[in-house]
N, C-alpha and C positions, 0 to 999 in steps of 0.2 A: 504494500500500500504506500509506503513512504517513497519508494523508487518511482512509482507511477506519478506522484505529485510533482516530482522534480521536472517532468517533461511537459507539464501543463503550461500553456502560454501565460506569461505574467500579466498581459493586458486584460485577462478575464477578471482579475482582482482589483483593477484600478477603476476609480470613479472618473466620470467626465469632469472637465474643468468647471468651476463655478466662480462667480464674481466674489463670493465669500472667500474661497480658497486663495484667489489672487490678492484680495485685500489683506489677508493675514500673512502673506509672504514677507519675510524679513530680508534685509540686505545680505547678499551672498548666500542666500538659502538655495537649496537644491532646485534645479529647473523642474517645472511641472509640465506634463504633456497631456493633451486631450486624447480621447479614445473614440472608437466607432468610426463614423464617416469623417471625423475631423482629425484622423491620424496625421501626424506631421506638424500639428500646431503645438508650439511650445511657448512657455512664458519663462523669461529669465529675469531675475531681480539682481541688479548690479550693486556695487558697493555703496552707491549714493541712494539706493532705494528705488530707483526708476525701474519700473516693470515694463519689459519689452516683449511683444508678440513676435515670434519667429516661425517661419515655415522651414522645416528641416527635412531634406529628402536626399536620396542617393542618386547622383547623376548617372543616367544610363550611358552618357557619352564619355565623361571623364572618369567614371567609376570612383568618384569621391563623394564624401558627405558635403552637401551644399546648404547654406543657411541664408534665407532672405528675410530681411526685417520687414514686418508688416506695419508696425507702429507701436506707440507707447500707450500703456494703460494709465489713466482713465480717458485720455483724449480719444482713444478708439475703444469701444466697448467690446466685451467678449463676443457678442453676437455679430458685430461688424467685422471682427477679426476672423470669425468663422466664415462669413460670406466672402471676405477677401481671400481666405485660404482656398475655398472652392473655386473661385475665379482663377487663382494661380494654378491650381491642379488642372483645371480645364485647359488653360493656356499651354501648359507644359505637355499635356496629353496630345493636343493638336500639333505642337511643335515636334514632338517625338515622332508622330506618324508622318509628318512632312519630311523629316530628316531620314527616316527609314525608307521612304519612297525614293528619295534622291540617291540613296546608296544602292538601290536595286538596279 
C-alpha cells in the first residue's frame, strides 16, 4: 500500500489557487501553482513582497523551462491571470502547429 502511494500524481492532492492563498503569501515563500485547466500558472512572492503571476511551461523547440510574466497581484486578479494564461496557451498551441507544419 505504501509503495502504491509513492506513484500517485502529486497534483491530485493540491488545491487550486485562491485569492486567500495569494494574500497570505509571505516574502520569499514557496511558489504556488494552480491545478486543473490552469496548469502552468504560478505565483511567486519576491523579497519585497510583490506577488507575480507567471506562466511556466516546457518549450517544445528549445527543450527548456520557459517563464512568462503575466502581471502582479493585486493589479491583475486571479481570474484575469487565468484568462491570460488560457490566451497564452492558445497562442503557443497555434504557434506550435504552424512551426511543425513549416518543418514538414
